[in-house]
C-alpha positions, -999 to 999 in steps of 0.1 A, spaced: 639 -491 282 612 -503 306 585 -525 290 550 -527 305 517 -543 296 481 -530 296 455 -547 317 425 -562 299 401 -533 302 380 -530 270 356 -554 254 347 -591 261 382 -601 272 382 -576 301 370 -599 328 383 -600 364 399 -634 358 417 -622 327 429 -590 345 443 -613 372 460 -636 347 477 -608 328 487 -590 360 502 -620 377 520 -633 346 533 -599 337 549 -596 371 564 -631 368 579 -622 334 595 -590 346 574 -564 330 579 -530 346 543 -517 349 506 -525 344 487 -497 327 451 -486 324 432 -458 306 399 -438 311 368 -436 290 337 -425 309 311 -423 281 305 -435 246 280 -411 230 254 -428 209 264 -429 173 300 -417 179 326 -430 154 355 -434 179 356 -472 175 352 -504 195 380 -498 220 359 -472 238 326 -489 237 329 -508 270 357 -498 294 362 -505 330 372 -477 354 410 -473 355 414 -467 393 391 -496 403 410 -518 379 444 -507 393 432 -512 428 421 -547 420 455 -557 404 474 -539 432 460 -564 456 470 -595 436 506 -583 428 535 -573 449 562 -555 429 551 -545 395 543 -508 391 508 -495 383 503 -469 356 473 -446 348 474 -432 313 455 -410 316 427 -396 338 412 -365 323 407 -331 339 369 -331 339 369 -351 372 371 -334 406 408 -331 416 404 -331 453 385 -364 451 410 -378 427 439 -367 450 423 -388 478 419 -418 456 454 -417 441 469 -411 476 451 -442 489 462 -463 460 498 -451 463 497 -461 500 480 -495 497 502 -505 468 534 -497 485 543 -467 464 539 -483 430 517 -457 412 524 -435 382 496 -410 376 489 -397 341 467 -366 336 452 -355 303 431 -326 290 403 -348 277 389 -345 241 353 -357 243 329 -328 249 301 -351 260 322 -362 290 328 -327 301 291 -319 297 280 -349 318 306 -340 345 292 -304 346 326 -290 336 333 -265 308 351 -277 277 368 -244 271 401 -234 287 410 -270 292 448 -263 292 446 -238 320 422 -261 339 447 -290 336 475 -268 350 455 -259 381 443 -295 383 479 -306 387 485 -279 413 456 -291 434 468 -327 433 503 -318 445 490 -295 472 468 -322 486 497 -346 487 523 -322 502 506 -297 525 494 -303 560 468 -276 555 455 -274 520 440 -241 509 434 -232 473 416 -203 456 420 -206 419 401 -199 387 385 -234 386 389 -249 421 385 -236 456 395 -255 488 388 -240 522 416 -246 547 415 -283 552 435 -315 561 435 -343 536 451 -373 552 467 -397 549 492 -383 525 516 -406 507 552 -406 519 562 -405 482 537 -388 460 532 -405 426 549 -390 396 526 -370 373 529 -376 336 510 -353 313 494 -364 280 487 -344 249 498 -341 213 500 -305 202 529 -282 211 511 -264 239 504 -297 256 540 -309 251 554 -277 265 531 -279 295 544 -314 302 579 -299 303 570 -270 325 549 -288 352 550 -326 346 574 -354 356 573 -366 321 550 -372 291 528 -401 279 519 -404 243 483 -409 230 469 -439 212 468 -418 180 505 -407 182 526 -411 151 555 -430 166 578 -422 136 580 -386 149 581 -392 187 617 -380 190 605 -345 180 578 -345 207 603 -356 233 626 -328 222 599 -302 227 591 -314 262 628 -313 272 633 -279 257 603 -265 276 616 -280 308 650 -264 304 634 -230 296 614 -233 329 647 -239 348 640 -276 352 663 -306 345 646 -331 322 672 -358 327 649 -376 351 618 -373 331 599 -404 319 587 -405 283 561 -432 281 548 -446 248 514 -462 248 522 -491 224 492 -496 202 504 -532 196 489 -553 169 503 -587 161 501 -594 124 519 -614 97 554 -602 90 566 -584 59 541 -556 54 562 -527 40 536 -501 51 531 -513 86 532 -487 114 555 -492 144 544 -519 168 523 -537 142 536 -569 127 554 -600 138 569 -604 173 604 -599 158 593 -567 141 576 -554 172 606 -561 194 628 -542 169 604 -513 170 607 -511 208 645 -509 204 640 -481 178 617 -462 202 645 -463 229 669 -448 204 645 -419 199 644 -411 237 615 -432 249 621 -444 284 591 -467 288 568 -485 263 538 -505 272 520 -530 249 483 -521 249 462 -548 232 430 -529 241 436 -507 211 437 -537 187 402 -538 171 406 -575 166 412 -582 203 384 -561 217 358 -575 193 366 -612 193 356 -639 217 371 -632 251 388 -667 253 405 -663 220 416 -628 228 431 -640 260 449 -668 243 465 -643 219 473 -619 248 491 -646 268 511 -655 237 520 -618 233 530 -616 270 555 -644 266 568 -633 232 573 -596 241 586 -600 276 616 -578 285 
């Protein structure tokens, strides 16, 4: 089991200095990966909660921490398929090159209609769009001359250089069976959502693997990444969800996730409503304590 940590990205604690402190200390403590997520808009009056109210761009954040770290991997979970894939392919290729090949790229369908509207992209047929989106990314990273004529994207014969020597693995997100099977067919693994019921994650992993085998692929090398919505709370709550509770309970939950087939978990304090709404200094004090207590 590889254990990662999310960069401060949401709310008052998400300052450049705190990003630096978390990134450097996580690398020192032996965490496997630093993770980010995407939220472009927060529609007025939307009930999605404080985590999404003020969020830094994930690629800019990863580029910043790439420059102040040397070995820890960099994870994007996830960028959604309403962005333009040719532009994203260029950005991800550059980040993969300048970071020394440390990037993991997660791609999701997206679920907020307002973001699609603002991007000028249709919300319908998101599943098929995501499949072609992944095709375009891989073509840009692997072909000397890229030419693509699809249902959603058209690329005239073109060069897109420099290409990374080792393209970043692509993990797919999603919660329903179609999304899980898509991850098995075309992804290099799967990353769970913040709303995932972790008590049933073994079933999701089974569906991904089954779809991979049906497509003639070997899932033995797939990564199954759990976004750990980690909330440090007093011990002993009999109704607590996984990764909520004392440090001892959370560490036991990580071990249980490994037994269910999860290959990677990252602790994401950005999804703790207490962290993203409290004073930034106190949030960082708690985050540094968690970094130490949950280190692999």
